[in-house]
C-alpha positions as CSV (number, residue, x, y, z in Angstrom):
1,M,-12.4,14.1,25.2
2,S,-12.2,13.2,21.5
3,T,-10.7,16.5,20.4
4,K,-8.1,16.3,23.2
5,R,-7.1,12.9,22.0
6,T,-7.0,14.0,18.4
7,G,-4.9,17.0,19.3
8,L,-2.5,14.9,21.3
9,L,-2.1,12.4,18.4
10,A,-1.4,15.3,16.0
11,L,1.2,16.7,18.4
12,I,2.9,13.3,18.7
13,G,2.8,12.9,14.9
14,I,4.4,16.3,14.4
15,A,7.1,15.6,17.0
16,A,7.8,12.2,15.4
17,G,8.1,13.8,11.9
18,A,10.5,16.5,13.3
19,F,12.6,13.9,15.0
20,A,12.8,11.8,11.8
21,F,13.7,14.9,9.7
22,W,16.5,15.8,12.2
23,K,17.7,12.2,12.3
24,Y,17.8,12.0,8.5
25,K,19.7,15.3,8.2
26,N,22.4,14.1,10.6
27,M,22.9,10.7,8.8
28,T,26.0,9.9,6.7
29,P,25.6,9.7,3.0
30,E,26.0,5.9,3.1
31,E,23.1,5.7,5.6
32,K,20.9,7.9,3.5
33,E,21.6,5.8,0.4
34,K,20.7,2.7,2.4
35,I,17.4,4.2,3.4
36,K,16.7,5.3,-0.1
37,S,17.4,1.8,-1.5
38,K,15.1,0.3,1.1
39,V,12.3,2.6,0.2
40,S,12.8,2.0,-3.5
41,D,12.9,-1.8,-3.0
42,T,9.7,-1.6,-0.9
43,G,7.9,0.5,-3.5
44,R,8.9,-2.0,-6.2
45,R,7.6,-4.9,-4.2
46,I,4.4,-3.2,-3.5
47,K,3.9,-2.4,-7.1
48,E,4.6,-6.0,-8.1
49,T,2.1,-7.2,-5.4
50,V,-0.6,-4.9,-6.7
51,G,0.0,-6.1,-10.2
52,D,-0.3,-9.7,-9.1
53,V,-3.5,-9.0,-7.1
54,E,-5.0,-7.1,-10.0
55,S,-4.3,-10.0,-12.4
56,T,-5.7,-12.6,-10.0
57,I,-8.9,-10.5,-9.5
58,S,-9.3,-10.0,-13.2
59,D,-8.9,-13.7,-13.9
60,K,-11.5,-14.6,-11.2
61,Y,-13.9,-12.0,-12.6
62,D,-13.6,-13.4,-16.1
63,S,-14.1,-16.9,-14.8
64,L,-17.2,-16.0,-12.8
65,K,-18.6,-14.0,-15.8
66,N,-18.1,-17.0,-18.1
67,K,-19.7,-19.3,-15.6
68,A,-22.7,-17.0,-15.2
69,K,-23.1,-16.8,-19.0
70,Q,-23.0,-20.6,-19.2
71,E,-25.5,-21.0,-16.3
72,Y,-27.8,-18.5,-18.1
73,K,-27.6,-20.4,-21.3
74,D,-28.4,-23.7,-19.5
75,V,-31.4,-22.1,-17.8
76,T,-33.0,-20.4,-20.8
77,P,-34.7,-22.6,-23.3
């Protein structure tokens, strides 16, 4: 049953990809440019979000590390 479901999902994926390719090839240049700009904008926003998350995690890590060092100093005589 699992292999049948996997095969069916693969077939649906291939069909969707072929349809998207056909649809893209039949678009006007203006529509293609609109899609390219959306993809570019989305990529830029994802990149910015990743940078923000990385910065936040780094700040939290440094804060916890400093707090742990301070706790260690307080506990050791």
